[in-house]
N, C-alpha and C positions, 0 to 999 in steps of 0.2 A: 769129122774132126774139130771143125769149127762151130758145129752149130750150137754148141753149149755156152758158147761166148756171147754175152750181151753187150749190145752198143751202148756207149755211155749215154746217160739220161742228157738231154738237150735242155740247158738252162739259158734264161735271157735277164740279165740284168735291168732293172727298171729304173732311172733315175726319178728323182723328184720332179724336176722339169718337165719330164715326159709323162708324168700323171696328172690325173685331174687337177684343177687348179686347188692350190694349197693357200689357205688364208693364214700367215702368220700372227700369233697372239703374242701378247705382253705378260710376261709371268714375274711376279715378284717373289725374289730369292730369298732375298733378306731385307730386313728395315728396323730401323730405330727411330729414335727421336732425332737424331742427327745424320744417320748413314742409311741409305739406301742401294740395293743391289738388284737389277733387273735384266732381265733377258727377253729377247725377241727371237725365236726360231723359226727358220722356214724360210727365211727372206732370200729373192732371187739373188744369185751369184752377183757381187760387186754392191749390192745395195746396202750391206751391212757396214762399209766403211763410208759409202756416202751420208747415211743416216747418223752413224757413230759421230762423224767429225763434225756435220752441222749442228747437232744436239749440243755436244760439247763446247763448242764455239759460243753459242747461244748461252748455255750455262754458265760459262765464266765470263762472259763480256757483255750480256744484254739483260740480265734479270732485273726485274723491278725490285725495289726495296724501300727502308726510311733510313734516314741516317742525320745525325748532327752536321749541320753547316756553318754555323757560328756560335761562338762562346763570347758571352760579355761578361767579365769579371768585375765584381764592385770594386771600385778605386784604381783599377789598371787600364791603360790604353794602349798598350802593345806588348808583342809576345816576349820582349826582350826582359820584362822587369820580373820582379819576385813579390810572392804575397807573404806579410810578416808571418812568422812562424811556421808556415809551410816549408818542408823539405826540398820538394820538387821546384825548379824553375816553372814559370809560366808555360815555356816552349816544351817541356817535358809533359807537362799537364796536358796540353793540347795532344800531344802525341796520343797518352794515354785516352782522350775522350774517343778519338777514332775507333778505340776497340768496343764504345758501348753499341750494343745489338739492340735494335728496337724493333717491334711488330706493330703495326697499324692495324686496329680493328675495322677501321671504317674512314670515310673522308670527313675533314674537318677544316675549318677557317683559322682554328686556334691552334697554331703550332709553336708553342713554346713550352719548354720545361724548365724548372725550377730547382736548385740545390741550395740546400743552407745547411752547414756544418760548422758546429764549434766544438772547442774543448779538444783535448789532447786524444789523438787516436788516428785511425786509417779510414779515410774517406773512400767508400766503393759506389760503385753505379747504384746500388739499392738504395742509396740515401736521397736520391732524386725524388721529388715530391712526385706521388703516384698521379696518373692522369688518366681520364675516361676512356681515351681512344690510343694511346701510345703504352705498350707494355715493354719494361725492360726485361729481356729474356736472360741476361747474364747479370744478375744482381751483384755478383760477388767479386766483377771485376774492380780492380784497382786503379783508384783516380789519383789520390794524394794522401800524405800523410803530415798531420797537424801534430807539432811536438812540444806544445804547450797548452795550457788551460787556457791562454789568453787567445790561442788560434781561431781564426774564425774565416770560413771562405762562402762566400755568397755569389752564386753564377746563374746567369741565364742561358738558355741555348735555344738557338732556331733550329727547327725540324723540317726537313723537307722530304719528298718522296722524289726518287728518280732511278735511273739504271745504270749498273755496272759501275764505275769507279769515275769519280769528278775531282781532280785537283783543283784547289782555289785558284783563282785568277790574283796574280799578284799584282796587276795593274787596275784591276777592278775598283770603282771607288767604293769605301767603307763608310758605314756609319759612326756615330760617335761610341768609340770604346768597342767596336765590333773586332773579334779577333777569327778569322778565319779558319776554318777546320776542313781538311781532306775529306771527302764525303765518300764512305764505302758503301754504295747502296747495296750492291748484289748479296743475296742470303747464301749464295754458294761458295764454299771454301775452296773445294775442289772437285773435278770430275775427270773421270776415265773411260775409255772404252776399249773394249778387245774384240775381235771378228775373229772366230774360228770356222773351219770346214765341216760339215755335218757328214755323217756315215748312216748306213741302214737305208731306211725309207726315204729320210730326206738327202740323201747323198746327192753333192753338188749344190746345195742350198749352203746358206750363210747363218751363224749363229751369232748374234750381238751381244755382247754382256756390257751394261753400262753402270758405272758406280757413282754416286753422288754424297759429296759430304756438305751439309749445310751447318749453318749458325745458329740453328734451334727457332729462328723466326719463321721457318715454312717447313712444311713436311718434304722429306725428299721425294716422295712420290708426285706430291703436287708440284715440286720445283720442276721434275721431268715434264709434266702434263704442261705446265706453263710455257717452258721452253719448246715444246712441240708446237703450241700455239702461235708462239711469236714468229718460230720459223715458217708456218702456214701462213701468216698474214703476210710476211715479206714476198711470197709467192703471190699473194691473192692482187698485189700490185700490178703484175701482170696479167694475171688470168682476167681480171676486171678492168682492164683498159676500155673507155668508151669507145662507141662506134665511131668511125669518122668519114667524113665524106671528102669528095675531091675539090671542094670549095676552099680556096686559100684564106686564112683567116686576116682579118684587118690588121694594118700595122698597128692600131691601137689597142686591138684585143692581143695581138702576138706580144707587145710590150707589157701589157698587163700580166698574163701568163708567164712571163719570164720574172716577174717580179719576185727578189727573194723575201721569204718571211721574216729573216732578221732585220729587214730594211722597212718594217711596218710598225716600228713601236712608237710612232705618232697615231696609229690608228687602231692596233691591237694591244691588250695587255702583256705585259713580260710573262705571266703564267703561261698564256696560250702559246706565245713564241716559242718558250722553252721547252713546251710539251711537244709542239710539232717538230722543232728541231731535233729533239732527240728520237723521233720515231724512227727515222728520220724522213721529216717531209720540207724540202728545200724552198720550192717555189709554190707560187698559187697556182700554176698547171698542173702539178703533181697533187695538191690537195684538192683540184676540182674533180680528179679520178675516184675522189671518194664520195659515197652518198652520205648525209648527214648522219643517218643512223648507224652505217658502218663505221665512219669515223669516230662516232660517240663510243661504239664498242672495242675499236681496236686500238685508239690511242689512250694511254692512261694519263692520270692527273688531270682528268676534264670532270670538273664538278657542273653543276646544272647552270650556274651563273655563267662560267666561262664558256661553256656550249652555246649557250643563248647569245652571247656577245658575238661568236664567232659566226653562228647562223645568220644573224642580222647583217654582219659585215659583208658576208658572200652573196645573201641576196641582193645587197644594195649594189655589189660590182657585177649584178646578173650572172654569176657564176653557179648558183643554185636557184633552185625553183622555190618560190614562196610556199610556206607550208600547206595551204588550201590546195595548191596545184598537186602536191605530193599524195595528199589524203585523196582526192578526186582520181588520180591515176592507179592508187592502190585500189581502191573500191572497184573500178572498172574491171582491172584485172583477176579480182575474185567474181564477178558475174560469169554465170556459165555461158 
């Protein structure tokens, strides 16, 4: 009587973690000039939050960009004055200047933009004189309003490259007529991430979704890739630690390695000190962990002149090998 009843078919649920190694892939879900949505499917459980949080922090706080740091208005010495026939006060004008978004197409030693507007009407970012290196990506951005045909506004802007956000130092010495501007270097306006558990073949793994909004100076995908490279470079500080031996360093060498970069203003240019401090590299000991070529690739705002100056300084302090020794070592490594 029971012979016609079939036993239930035995099935085994196989989770992604139990299958062959699955390689997560980045997929572009949606992208425009200022918005990108990306997904990484199949991450091991827990890695969605780890990567998402790290990338978001870098996107919002450590992305490189270009911004105005100083304005010099003809005939004005401080931010509390007024320009004849300009409706906005100088303070309000400087706030508007912070909103100018600039794309740098290459490295340059000439970092000054000029604005000359006259006559009644609105003054916008697009009125800034065109530059071969710097491109204003929001030319419609409002700066000021001149309410008379006799109105005239002449301004020179100092432009710098940096990372994240930099508030001007109230106690720092200023040049004649220099009006400091808070610098918004980061090209990323907003970044979100979301982690979901996956089902089906990839059950038990994470789906990471990342959204990036930019200011048009950088493509959203390029912003995400740059953030990943920055995050990776920070981990390289740990993975590229030089081999050490058991011999204690001399007191003189220990003192030298503990020297802070910011205290070397008599021996290094301010451009080098600022670039290293923003990386951040705080002491000569931390700097010595890098090879010259690795440093040149990883630290931004290093032109050839600055790199040469730093290289000569490190060789003089016997913290880097001369170029001849580096070349010979590379040739030996390449021989079979």
